[in-house]
Backbone as numpy.savetxt, mean C-alpha at the origin, in Angstrom:
# Nx Ny Nz CAx CAy CAz Cx Cy Cz
-14.54 -2.17 -15.11 -15.38 -0.98 -15.11 -14.50 0.25 -15.11
-14.88 1.24 -15.90 -14.09 2.46 -16.00 -15.05 3.64 -16.00
-15.07 4.40 -14.90 -16.00 5.52 -14.76 -15.22 6.81 -14.57
-15.67 7.87 -15.22 -15.11 9.19 -15.00 -16.14 10.03 -14.26
-15.73 10.63 -13.15 -16.63 11.41 -12.31 -16.10 12.83 -12.22
-16.92 13.81 -12.54 -16.53 15.20 -12.43 -17.30 15.85 -11.29
-16.58 16.55 -10.42 -17.19 17.20 -9.26 -16.88 18.68 -9.30
-17.91 19.50 -9.25 -17.73 20.95 -9.21 -17.68 21.38 -7.74
-16.46 21.42 -7.18 -16.32 21.73 -5.76 -16.72 23.16 -5.43
-16.44 24.07 -6.32 -16.72 25.48 -6.03 -18.21 25.72 -5.82
-19.04 25.18 -6.71 -20.47 25.39 -6.55 -21.03 24.57 -5.41
-20.37 23.44 -5.10 -20.87 22.58 -4.03 -20.71 23.22 -2.66
-19.60 23.91 -2.42 -19.36 24.48 -1.10 -19.50 25.99 -1.07
-19.54 26.64 -2.23 -19.72 28.08 -2.28 -18.57 28.88 -1.73
-17.35 28.37 -1.86 -16.17 29.06 -1.34 -15.32 29.53 -2.50
-15.02 30.81 -2.53 -14.17 31.36 -3.58 -12.78 30.74 -3.48
-12.22 30.38 -4.61 -10.88 29.81 -4.63 -10.85 28.30 -4.57
-12.01 27.68 -4.34 -12.05 26.22 -4.36 -11.80 25.74 -5.77
-11.21 24.53 -5.89 -10.97 23.99 -7.22 -12.29 23.91 -7.98
-12.36 24.45 -9.19 -13.63 24.43 -9.92 -14.03 23.04 -10.37
-13.03 22.17 -10.54 -13.39 20.86 -11.04 -12.28 19.87 -10.69
-12.68 18.69 -10.17 -11.75 17.61 -9.89 -12.21 16.39 -10.65
-11.34 15.81 -11.42 -11.71 14.68 -12.26 -11.08 13.41 -11.71
-11.89 12.37 -11.56 -11.39 11.09 -11.09 -11.82 9.98 -12.04
-10.98 8.96 -12.14 -11.30 7.78 -12.95 -11.22 6.56 -12.05
-12.19 5.67 -12.15 -12.24 4.46 -11.33 -12.12 3.25 -12.25
-11.16 2.37 -11.94 -10.92 1.17 -12.75 -10.90 -0.04 -11.83
-11.62 -1.10 -12.19 -11.57 -2.38 -11.49 -10.69 -3.33 -12.28
-9.80 -4.05 -11.58 -8.95 -5.04 -12.23 -9.14 -6.37 -11.54
-9.66 -7.39 -12.26 -9.79 -8.72 -11.69 -8.43 -9.36 -11.52
-8.30 -10.17 -10.47 -7.03 -10.83 -10.21 -7.24 -12.33 -10.16
-6.35 -13.04 -10.84 -6.33 -14.50 -10.77 -7.66 -15.14 -11.16
-8.30 -14.58 -12.18 -9.60 -15.11 -12.58 -9.50 -16.56 -13.03
-8.39 -16.87 -13.71 -8.26 -18.21 -14.24 -7.95 -19.23 -13.15
-7.52 -18.77 -12.00 -7.17 -19.68 -10.93 -8.22 -19.68 -9.82
-9.06 -18.64 -9.79 -10.14 -18.60 -8.83 -9.70 -18.50 -7.39
-8.60 -17.85 -7.12 -8.16 -17.69 -5.74 -7.49 -16.34 -5.59
-7.44 -15.81 -4.36 -6.88 -14.47 -4.15 -5.38 -14.45 -4.32
-4.81 -13.26 -4.24 -3.37 -13.10 -4.45 -2.57 -13.99 -3.52
-3.02 -14.14 -2.26 -2.24 -14.93 -1.32 -2.17 -16.40 -1.70
-3.02 -16.85 -2.64 -2.99 -18.24 -3.06 -2.17 -18.48 -4.31
-1.45 -17.50 -4.78 -0.70 -17.65 -6.03 0.77 -17.91 -5.78
1.39 -18.64 -6.68 2.85 -18.74 -6.66 3.40 -17.42 -7.16
4.61 -17.01 -6.71 5.15 -15.71 -7.09 5.16 -15.46 -8.59
5.58 -16.45 -9.38 5.70 -16.21 -10.82 4.34 -16.14 -11.50
3.26 -16.53 -10.77 1.92 -16.49 -11.36 1.24 -15.14 -11.16
1.80 -14.28 -10.36 1.12 -13.02 -10.05 1.33 -12.04 -11.19
0.31 -11.94 -12.04 0.37 -10.97 -13.12 -0.12 -9.61 -12.67
-0.61 -9.55 -11.43 -1.17 -8.29 -10.94 -0.15 -7.16 -10.97
1.10 -7.45 -10.60 2.10 -6.38 -10.57 2.27 -5.77 -11.95
2.30 -6.61 -12.98 2.44 -6.09 -14.34 1.23 -5.27 -14.76
0.03 -5.72 -14.35 -1.18 -4.97 -14.67 -1.19 -3.63 -13.94
-0.79 -3.64 -12.68 -0.71 -2.39 -11.92 0.21 -1.40 -12.63
1.36 -1.91 -13.06 2.35 -1.04 -13.70 1.81 -0.49 -15.01
1.16 -1.34 -15.81 0.61 -0.87 -17.08 -0.45 0.21 -16.85
-1.29 -0.01 -15.85 -2.34 0.97 -15.58 -1.75 2.28 -15.05
-0.74 2.19 -14.19 -0.14 3.42 -13.70 0.55 4.18 -14.83
1.20 3.46 -15.72 1.86 4.12 -16.85 0.83 4.81 -17.74
-0.28 4.13 -17.99 -1.31 4.70 -18.87 -2.01 5.89 -18.22
-2.51 5.69 -17.00 -3.25 6.76 -16.32 -2.33 7.88 -15.85
-1.08 7.52 -15.56 -0.13 8.51 -15.07 0.29 9.53 -16.10
0.00 9.27 -17.36 0.31 10.28 -18.39 -0.59 11.51 -18.22
-1.78 11.29 -17.65 -2.76 12.37 -17.55 -3.03 12.82 -16.12
-3.07 11.85 -15.20 -3.53 12.16 -13.85 -2.37 12.33 -12.87
-2.57 13.25 -11.92 -1.53 13.59 -10.94 -1.32 12.47 -9.93
-2.39 11.78 -9.57 -2.26 10.71 -8.57 -3.01 9.48 -9.05
-2.32 8.34 -9.04 -2.92 7.07 -9.44 -2.87 6.16 -8.22
-4.00 5.98 -7.58 -4.05 5.18 -6.35 -4.52 3.76 -6.64
-3.61 2.81 -6.51 -3.89 1.39 -6.69 -4.16 0.79 -5.32
-5.26 0.06 -5.17 -5.56 -0.52 -3.86 -6.42 -1.77 -4.01
-6.43 -2.56 -2.94 -7.27 -3.76 -2.87 -7.95 -3.78 -1.51
-9.25 -4.02 -1.49 -9.99 -4.31 -0.27 -10.31 -5.79 -0.26
-9.91 -6.47 0.81 -10.15 -7.91 0.90 -11.06 -8.21 2.09
-12.15 -8.90 1.84 -13.03 -9.33 2.91 -14.24 -8.45 3.11
-15.36 -9.08 3.49 -16.61 -8.35 3.70 -16.47 -7.33 4.82
-15.63 -7.62 5.81 -15.44 -6.71 6.93 -14.82 -5.39 6.49
-14.17 -5.41 5.31 -13.59 -4.19 4.75 -14.51 -3.55 3.71
-15.76 -4.04 3.66 -16.73 -3.45 2.75 -16.65 -3.99 1.34
-15.94 -5.11 1.16 -15.80 -5.69 -0.18 -17.04 -6.53 -0.49
-17.91 -6.02 -1.34 -19.16 -6.71 -1.66 -18.99 -7.76 -2.74
-17.90 -7.68 -3.51 -17.64 -8.64 -4.58 -16.63 -9.67 -4.09
-17.03 -10.94 -3.92 -16.11 -11.95 -3.38 -14.99 -12.32 -4.34
-15.15 -11.99 -5.62 -14.10 -12.32 -6.58 -12.88 -11.42 -6.34
-11.68 -12.00 -6.26 -10.48 -11.19 -6.02 -10.30 -10.10 -7.08
-10.17 -8.87 -6.64 -9.97 -7.77 -7.57 -9.34 -6.60 -6.84
-8.67 -5.76 -7.58 -8.16 -4.52 -7.01 -8.79 -3.36 -7.77
-8.59 -2.17 -7.26 -9.18 -0.98 -7.87 -8.12 0.10 -8.05
-8.39 0.99 -8.98 -7.52 2.14 -9.21 -8.38 3.38 -9.30
-8.07 4.36 -8.50 -8.68 5.68 -8.61 -7.60 6.65 -9.04
-7.78 7.25 -10.18 -6.82 8.25 -10.67 -7.48 9.61 -10.61
-6.76 10.60 -10.09 -7.36 11.92 -9.87 -6.48 13.03 -10.40
-7.11 14.15 -10.70 -6.40 15.31 -11.23 -5.83 16.18 -10.11
-5.93 15.72 -8.87 -5.41 16.46 -7.72 -4.69 15.49 -6.79
-3.92 16.02 -5.86 -3.23 15.21 -4.86 -4.16 15.01 -3.67
-4.57 13.77 -3.36 -5.39 13.53 -2.17 -4.62 13.90 -0.89
-5.34 13.99 0.20 -4.73 14.47 1.45 -3.52 13.65 1.88
-3.66 12.32 1.94 -2.55 11.48 2.40 -1.34 11.65 1.50
-1.57 11.64 0.21 -0.47 11.79 -0.75 0.19 13.16 -0.62
-0.62 14.19 -0.47 -0.09 15.55 -0.37 0.78 15.72 0.88
0.33 15.17 2.01 1.10 15.28 3.25 2.40 14.50 3.15
2.32 13.29 2.60 3.54 12.48 2.44 4.54 13.17 1.52
4.05 13.73 0.43 4.93 14.40 -0.51 5.64 15.58 0.16
4.89 16.36 0.90 5.47 17.54 1.57 6.50 17.14 2.62
6.15 16.18 3.47 7.05 15.79 4.56 8.33 15.15 4.04
8.21 14.30 3.02 9.40 13.67 2.45 10.29 14.70 1.75
9.65 15.67 1.10 10.42 16.71 0.43 11.18 17.57 1.44
10.53 17.93 2.53 11.19 18.73 3.57 12.38 17.97 4.17
12.21 16.68 4.42 13.30 15.88 4.97 14.45 15.79 3.99
14.13 15.57 2.71 15.17 15.45 1.69 15.95 16.74 1.55
15.26 17.86 1.58 15.94 19.15 1.44 16.90 19.42 2.59
16.56 18.91 3.77 17.42 19.13 4.94 18.55 18.11 5.04
18.27 16.85 4.72 19.24 15.77 4.95 19.88 15.23 3.67
19.36 15.61 2.51 19.91 15.18 1.21 19.79 13.68 0.99
18.92 13.02 1.71 18.63 11.60 1.51 17.14 11.38 1.71
16.55 10.40 1.01 15.13 10.13 1.20 14.84 9.63 2.62
13.79 10.12 3.20 13.41 9.76 4.57 13.21 8.26 4.71
12.46 7.64 3.80 12.15 6.22 3.94 13.35 5.33 3.67
14.31 5.80 2.90 15.55 5.04 2.70 16.31 4.96 4.02
16.45 6.09 4.70 17.15 6.10 5.98 16.37 5.32 7.04
15.05 5.45 7.00 14.23 4.72 7.97 14.40 3.21 7.82
14.34 2.71 6.59 14.48 1.27 6.37 15.86 0.78 6.80
16.90 1.56 6.53 18.25 1.17 6.96 18.30 0.95 8.47
17.67 1.84 9.22 17.67 1.71 10.68 16.85 0.50 11.13
15.73 0.26 10.48 14.90 -0.89 10.84 15.62 -2.21 10.54
16.35 -2.26 9.44 17.07 -3.48 9.08 18.22 -3.76 10.03
18.76 -2.73 10.66 19.81 -2.92 11.66 19.24 -3.50 12.95
18.11 -2.97 13.38 17.51 -3.40 14.65 16.76 -4.73 14.52
16.04 -4.90 13.42 15.28 -6.12 13.11 14.04 -6.33 13.97
13.84 -5.56 15.04 12.76 -5.86 15.97 11.37 -5.62 15.38
11.28 -4.78 14.36 9.97 -4.55 13.73 9.90 -5.12 12.32
10.95 -5.83 11.89 10.93 -6.50 10.59 10.11 -7.78 10.68
9.19 -7.97 9.75 8.38 -9.19 9.71 9.04 -10.23 8.82
9.40 -9.85 7.62 10.09 -10.75 6.69 10.76 -9.91 5.61
11.68 -10.54 4.91 12.38 -9.86 3.82 12.85 -10.88 2.80
13.11 -10.41 1.59 13.77 -11.21 0.57 14.90 -10.37 -0.02
15.43 -10.77 -1.16 16.57 -10.05 -1.72 16.23 -8.60 -2.08
14.98 -8.35 -2.46 14.64 -7.02 -2.96 13.79 -6.15 -2.05
13.06 -6.77 -1.12 12.06 -6.02 -0.35 12.07 -6.44 1.11
11.55 -5.55 1.96 11.37 -5.84 3.38 9.97 -5.44 3.80
9.34 -6.27 4.63 8.03 -5.96 5.20 8.21 -5.73 6.69
7.70 -4.64 7.20 7.88 -4.28 8.61 6.62 -3.66 9.18
6.55 -3.64 10.51 5.50 -2.90 11.21 6.08 -1.54 11.57
5.65 -0.46 10.92 6.23 0.85 11.23 5.89 1.28 12.65
6.79 2.02 13.28 6.58 2.39 14.68 5.37 3.30 14.86
4.91 3.92 13.78 3.74 4.81 13.86 2.45 4.11 13.44
2.48 2.80 13.25 1.32 2.06 12.74 0.07 2.33 13.58
-1.04 2.49 12.91 -2.33 2.73 13.57 -3.07 1.43 13.84
-3.12 0.56 12.84 -3.82 -0.71 12.98 -2.91 -1.75 13.64
-3.47 -2.70 14.40 -2.65 -3.63 15.19 -1.57 -4.36 14.38
-1.93 -4.84 13.19 -0.98 -5.61 12.39 -0.70 -4.92 11.05
-0.69 -3.63 11.07 -0.36 -2.82 9.89 1.10 -3.07 9.48
1.35 -3.17 8.18 2.72 -3.34 7.69 3.00 -2.42 6.51
4.28 -2.22 6.28 4.76 -1.44 5.14 5.78 -2.30 4.41
5.71 -2.31 3.09 6.64 -3.08 2.25 7.48 -2.09 1.46
8.81 -2.16 1.65 9.72 -1.18 1.05 10.82 -1.87 0.24
11.27 -1.25 -0.86 12.38 -1.79 -1.65 13.70 -1.56 -0.94
14.55 -2.58 -0.90 15.79 -2.49 -0.14 16.88 -1.72 -0.86
16.75 -1.54 -2.17 17.80 -0.81 -2.89 17.61 0.70 -2.84
16.47 1.16 -2.30 16.25 2.59 -2.11 16.09 3.40 -3.37
15.70 2.77 -4.48 15.69 3.49 -5.75 14.31 3.79 -6.35
13.41 2.81 -6.48 12.19 3.09 -7.24 11.32 4.15 -6.57
10.90 5.11 -7.37 10.00 6.16 -6.89 8.54 5.84 -7.24
8.37 5.06 -8.30 7.03 4.67 -8.75 7.05 3.21 -9.17
5.88 2.60 -9.28 5.81 1.22 -9.77 6.43 1.07 -11.14
6.31 2.10 -11.96 6.84 2.04 -13.33 8.36 2.01 -13.36
9.02 2.24 -12.22 10.48 2.19 -12.16 11.02 0.78 -11.95
10.17 -0.18 -11.63 10.62 -1.52 -11.27 11.13 -2.28 -12.49
12.27 -2.97 -12.31 12.76 -3.86 -13.36 12.17 -5.26 -13.12
12.50 -6.20 -13.99 11.89 -7.53 -13.90 12.22 -8.23 -12.59
13.46 -8.09 -12.14 13.85 -8.70 -10.87 13.08 -8.13 -9.69
12.90 -6.82 -9.69 12.15 -6.18 -8.61 10.67 -6.56 -8.64
10.13 -6.72 -9.85 8.74 -7.16 -9.96 8.57 -8.56 -9.36
9.51 -9.45 -9.69 9.42 -10.83 -9.20 9.56 -10.88 -7.68
10.50 -10.12 -7.13 10.69 -10.15 -5.68 9.56 -9.45 -4.95
8.93 -8.45 -5.58 7.74 -7.83 -4.99 6.60 -8.83 -4.94
6.39 -9.55 -6.04 5.35 -10.57 -6.06 5.60 -11.62 -4.99
6.86 -11.98 -4.81 7.23 -13.00 -3.82 6.91 -12.54 -2.40
7.28 -11.32 -2.06 7.07 -10.87 -0.68 5.59 -10.60 -0.41
4.84 -10.14 -1.41 3.40 -9.97 -1.25 2.75 -11.33 -0.97
3.15 -12.31 -1.74 2.63 -13.67 -1.57 2.91 -14.19 -0.16
4.12 -13.99 0.30 4.51 -14.52 1.61 3.87 -13.73 2.75
3.76 -12.41 2.58 3.16 -11.58 3.63 1.67 -11.89 3.79
0.95 -12.01 2.68 -0.48 -12.30 2.78 -0.72 -13.70 3.34
0.17 -14.65 3.06 0.06 -15.98 3.66 0.33 -15.90 5.16
1.27 -15.04 5.55 1.56 -14.83 6.98 0.33 -14.30 7.69
-0.32 -13.32 7.09 -1.56 -12.80 7.68 -2.59 -13.92 7.86
-2.78 -14.74 6.84 -3.76 -15.82 6.92 -3.42 -16.79 8.05
-2.13 -17.01 8.28 -1.70 -17.95 9.32 -1.91 -17.41 10.73
-1.94 -16.09 10.89 -1.96 -15.50 12.22 -3.18 -15.94 13.02
-4.36 -15.80 12.45 -5.59 -16.20 13.14 -6.32 -17.33 12.41
-5.58 -18.03 11.54 -6.13 -19.18 10.82 -7.43 -18.81 10.09
-7.34 -17.73 9.31 -8.51 -17.29 8.56 -8.03 -16.56 7.31
-8.97 -16.29 6.42 -8.67 -15.45 5.26 -8.63 -14.01 5.77
-7.44 -13.51 5.99 -7.23 -12.25 6.71 -7.69 -11.06 5.88
-8.62 -10.26 6.40 -9.08 -9.08 5.65 -8.09 -7.93 5.76
-8.10 -7.07 4.78 -7.24 -5.89 4.82 -7.63 -4.92 3.71
-7.13 -3.71 3.82 -7.00 -2.80 2.68 -5.52 -2.63 2.43
-5.12 -2.67 1.17 -3.72 -2.44 0.84 -3.63 -1.52 -0.35
-2.48 -0.90 -0.51 -2.28 -0.04 -1.67 -0.85 0.44 -1.75
-0.54 1.09 -2.85 0.81 1.61 -3.09 0.84 3.13 -3.01
1.91 3.65 -2.46 2.19 5.08 -2.50 3.53 5.29 -3.19
3.54 6.19 -4.15 4.77 6.53 -4.87 4.72 7.97 -5.31
5.72 8.38 -6.04 5.81 9.78 -6.47 4.63 10.15 -7.37
4.22 11.42 -7.35 3.12 11.89 -8.21 3.42 11.65 -9.69
2.37 11.63 -10.47 2.50 11.40 -11.91 1.91 12.60 -12.66
1.48 12.38 -13.89 0.88 13.46 -14.66 1.86 14.15 -15.59
1.33 15.08 -16.36 2.15 15.83 -17.32 3.28 16.55 -16.60
4.46 16.46 -17.17 5.61 17.14 -16.59 6.44 16.27 -15.67
5.89 15.14 -15.22 6.65 14.23 -14.37 7.34 13.17 -15.23
8.51 12.76 -14.81 9.27 11.75 -15.53 10.07 10.92 -14.53
10.62 9.81 -14.99 11.38 8.92 -14.12 12.54 9.66 -13.47
12.69 9.46 -12.17 13.81 10.04 -11.45 13.64 11.48 -11.02
12.45 12.06 -11.21 12.28 13.48 -10.92 11.85 13.78 -9.49
11.66 12.73 -8.69 11.20 12.93 -7.30 12.11 12.17 -6.34
13.36 12.63 -6.16 14.32 11.88 -5.35 13.95 11.76 -3.89
12.99 12.56 -3.43 12.56 12.47 -2.03 11.61 11.30 -1.80
11.11 10.70 -2.86 10.13 9.62 -2.75 10.79 8.25 -2.79
10.19 7.30 -2.06 10.52 5.88 -2.19 9.20 5.12 -2.27
9.01 4.38 -3.36 7.81 3.57 -3.53 7.62 2.64 -2.34
6.40 2.45 -1.89 6.13 1.49 -0.83 4.67 1.05 -0.88
4.42 -0.12 -0.32 3.06 -0.64 -0.20 2.66 -0.61 1.27
1.37 -0.45 1.52 0.82 -0.44 2.87 -0.26 -1.50 2.99
-0.21 -2.27 4.07 -1.26 -3.23 4.40 -1.92 -2.79 5.69
-3.24 -2.60 5.66 -3.99 -2.05 6.78 -5.10 -3.03 7.16
-4.79 -4.04 7.99 -5.80 -5.03 8.37 -6.51 -4.63 9.66
-7.81 -4.93 9.80 -8.57 -4.48 10.95 -8.56 -5.41 12.16
-8.15 -6.69 11.98 -8.29 -7.66 13.06 -7.36 -7.34 14.22
-7.84 -7.67 15.44 -7.10 -7.34 16.66 -6.66 -8.57 17.44
-7.62 -9.38 17.90 -7.27 -10.51 18.77 -7.76 -11.86 18.24
-8.31 -11.89 17.05 -8.79 -13.14 16.51 -9.52 -12.90 15.21
-9.99 -14.00 14.61 -10.62 -13.92 13.29 -11.91 -13.13 13.30
-12.53 -12.98 14.48 -13.81 -12.27 14.55 -13.75 -11.02 15.43
-12.56 -10.66 15.87 -12.41 -9.49 16.74 -11.63 -8.41 16.02
-12.30 -7.34 15.68 -11.65 -6.26 14.95 -11.44 -5.06 15.86
-10.51 -4.22 15.46 -10.29 -2.96 16.16 -11.31 -1.94 15.66
-11.90 -1.22 16.59 -12.84 -0.16 16.24 -12.19 1.19 16.52
-12.29 2.08 15.56 -11.85 3.46 15.75 -13.05 4.25 16.26
-13.05 4.53 17.57 -14.19 5.23 18.18 -13.69 6.23 19.22
-14.60 7.07 19.68 -14.34 7.95 20.80 -13.08 8.79 20.65
-12.15 8.59 21.58 -10.91 9.37 21.59 -10.16 9.25 20.27
-10.18 8.05 19.69 -9.42 7.83 18.46 -10.00 8.62 17.29
-11.29 8.80 17.26 -11.90 9.60 16.21 -11.79 11.09 16.48
-11.84 11.46 17.75 -11.90 12.87 18.11 -10.55 13.49 18.44
-9.57 12.66 18.78 -8.29 13.21 19.22 -7.10 12.56 18.53
-6.82 11.29 18.85 -5.63 10.64 18.30 -5.79 9.14 18.39
-5.34 8.43 17.36 -5.45 6.98 17.37 -4.52 6.37 18.41
-4.92 5.22 18.94 -4.16 4.52 19.97 -3.88 3.09 19.52
-2.75 2.54 19.96 -2.42 1.16 19.64 -2.84 0.23 20.76
-3.25 -0.99 20.39 -3.66 -1.99 21.37 -2.52 -2.92 21.74
-1.48 -2.96 20.93 -0.26 -3.68 21.24 0.89 -2.95 20.56
2.10 -3.17 21.04 3.23 -2.42 20.50 3.58 -2.91 19.10
4.20 -2.06 18.28 4.64 -2.50 16.96 5.60 -3.69 17.05
6.45 -3.70 18.08 7.41 -4.80 18.25 6.69 -6.12 18.52
5.65 -6.07 19.36 4.88 -7.28 19.65 4.14 -7.76 18.41
3.56 -6.85 17.66 2.85 -7.22 16.44 3.80 -7.87 15.44
5.00 -7.29 15.28 5.98 -7.86 14.35 6.41 -9.25 14.79
6.60 -9.44 16.10 7.01 -10.75 16.61 5.92 -11.79 16.37
4.67 -11.42 16.58 3.56 -12.36 16.34 3.49 -12.75 14.87
3.70 -11.79 13.98 3.69 -12.10 12.55 4.90 -12.95 12.17
6.07 -12.64 12.71 7.27 -13.43 12.39 7.08 -14.89 12.77
6.37 -15.13 13.86 6.18 -16.50 14.34 5.36 -17.36 13.39
4.61 -16.73 12.49 3.75 -17.51 11.59 4.11 -17.31 10.12
5.29 -16.75 9.85 5.75 -16.65 8.47 5.91 -18.05 7.90
5.33 -18.35 6.75 5.46 -19.69 6.15 6.91 -20.05 5.93
7.25 -21.27 6.29 8.65 -21.70 6.16 8.93 -22.41 4.84
7.91 -23.05 4.27 8.14 -23.82 3.05 8.14 -22.91 1.83
8.71 -23.40 0.74 8.74 -22.63 -0.50 7.35 -22.44 -1.08
6.41 -23.30 -0.68 5.04 -23.18 -1.19 4.25 -22.15 -0.39
4.83 -21.69 0.74 4.18 -20.67 1.57 2.79 -21.10 2.02
2.63 -22.32 2.43 1.31 -22.80 2.87 1.24 -22.81 4.39
């Protein structure tokens, strides 16, 4: 499905200076239709999703400033379609999360002359206490600022790609491998098909942007699962967390240790 939605913000809110028009495109991409199972059930070399994501970002990124690729898994995350699929929303503006990340990383880069997330990953790889798993190309960790109990971030270890379109064949294969292993780890934690929202954040796109033009950015994936203490117990964002500041129910170090304990050991990741 491919829908274009135009919103006239200025007339909607009646504020002078508001963007007169914001254009978004919504694309659904089916995953593993021929195999009938979600991404976590695929062998690394079978995951064509990464290539599809890259093709879509390259195509939509020629026109749109932000191309948000994401997947919602499970009814608890509002996924009404049980068939495995991901979605892409491409917009002519920078959404709030993207805009804040872009600004903060740029400020850090201007002061320290190195990308913030590159330095952060180096420190995490030294300590290891929040690392969940890694392969030759990527590392999955629980960031110290994580909001959700078992939230993870997947980062490239070479510190280079700014966008999905920057990945070479080796990086694509190792990304597919760590996604496969991480999602299997989630499933093992509470012995269930683990629900989550996931997506990629990378440098802005659109006219005028080109490869290598955003040295403050490092491509990364985020996994945001809602479960807290079991397959049927989710974390609720209520009260103080909605009105003031989110709180953690367990430390990032404890969450990482629990996930490490159930990382699949076999090559089949079962």
